C-alpha angles and dihedrals in degrees: 000000000000114000118234111259120192090196094057092049092050091051093051090050092051093050091050091049091051093050094047092050091052093048093051093048093053093043091054091053098051110081124218116269094033107180097198096264118101125213123226091260091052091052089053091052091049091053091050090050091051091051092051090049091052091049092051090048090056097045103042097064090051090048089051090056093045091053094048108112115234117247122248114264116222116258131214130193130203125196113222121192114234126199119250113274090221091053093049093049095052102036113106116244114238105239136155125248112278099018098096102060116155116194120208128187113208114242126213111285093010120131131206092246090056091052092049090049093050090052090049092232109178114256091236091058091046093050091048092049095050091053090067108111113271096356097106089053092049091050090053090056099053115145128203110277095026112142124231124178129197129195093212119155118204109277091356138107126273108273103176144008131199129195139152119258118185092338094311123105113232129193122206117203113210099177095095133061090265128041111248126200128218128179112237113226111233123215109234119189128183111204127188106218138176116227110196143161148126123294092234117168093331131021090204094054094043093047094050090047089053090054105262116146121229088256091052090052091049090052090050095052104028104033112025109031103016092112098044107034129054099208091197099056112008100066126090126193092252094051113112137217131197124188128187116208139159113242123199116216124189118193090341096311127111108241104165147005122211128217122292108280095186138353141184130191132177128219106189107304095344124096122206122192139179135187127196117238135163115229123178090347094308124106118217141145129267138181119254091268094052102262114143117247090208124098127207090247138020110236092207115039090189120062116237093358126155121237108231104167130025135208118284142043118346142145109273109244093219105030095036094218129115109264138162111263101216097192143015130271127223119194115220140148119278110271097029109146118252118211132208108257092221145346106305152147115253106248101182142350120193149065118326112184112258090004090068115198104010140177125200123197129196113213097180131248089068095299120132135167131205129205117193144184094035121170091214141345129251122235097288134121136196113278094025118133112228134180128238110278095028111144107245101171148330134266117265143142105250122145120013099351135132096202144352112302144122121254107204125191133185121200133184113197088341096308117120115236132181107269091206093059099047111123108187121172116258121240116285114275122250117274142169116001092357092057092047092050090046093054092047091053097044097046091086093050091047090053092049093052091049090055093065107020131055093235125141121204102195113213091335086232094069130064114305110261128190132190087225092229106101119190114281097227129059121228141192105210134172 
């Protein structure tokens, strides 16, 4: 008996379909009343029919094979024994001492007992650990961000604990009968980096975003460029700044930023630069060719103040009469610090009639300055030697004054002169051994600035020159 085969039946159906299609095609092309002689058109139709038949003969066998269903492959199964899930979850993992450290940073409001509980440290281990001298007290003083580390293998007992005590990391070993302590060496790196960016809407905001500390920003505005840049009116959003500093990193965390080693800032098409150098025991800033950025006197003893009254004749705001105004007035809020205009000896500190609370400074060579209407004095005394920029008092409205401001006078041999028109020579530039040492020290900072800004220092002994096209993107590079 022949078994039923779906494949054989399908093949017979396809052959019958092919033969019937050929028969119908030929029948449709032979006209009625055919006399046995074909015309040229009929021969062409017959050739076309033969070609179609050959094509079907070639395609149908392949179609038969494509439609043939694959046979079923034999299957085999193998039973594998698996360990109990409960046993795997609770079995301790065999690890070596020190390879299962878990680091935890304390969050605000979190206590040490909560951290121990979250890590499921056995109470016996916790009690033993807290008996170690001084540890319980340290754990009660934890601050947010403090780092604790536990050598705690899965399912095992606590083997080690690390914490920071007085700035030093300490590791406690709990594997022996007694807890032993070992200082943990910390990796300290000092990196020289360039912090740079555009001024944007606010120099302060942009500088802090770039990574400058508040002290770095103060050095930028009050120490390096205070004579050359008016930070209230000279800067535009597209102006750029670059600052070179040394950063101290401990175990991968930034822990401190040193003073500004070098800085550049643009105001329009003009580039200003400054480099830190110690000369005769005093640190100050110089241009790339060794010229001091300091001036003998500060024109404005109050940072970011507004000039409200100039030098010369005017009507007195209190007396109402025309009088000579022997100084200049700067309006500022009460309590604003007032700085010494130059290196000086304190001549007097006290009340002077209509001047109110007043300080006089003697700068030598017959030059003196006076600061009036203070609200209070700084910690200075007559005869004391002070440096330029030292805070000597604070803005107020004492004496004959209609509002808080500083009255500032400049005298040469007792004769009042306009402080805004004083043109005193700057300190002598570096030369000889000082200039050589300066160039050796600043070479590193120059190289760092060149890495991130398109600035050219031609010759480094000549005047600083820039191509006035700083790099378009800020960088923090080490």
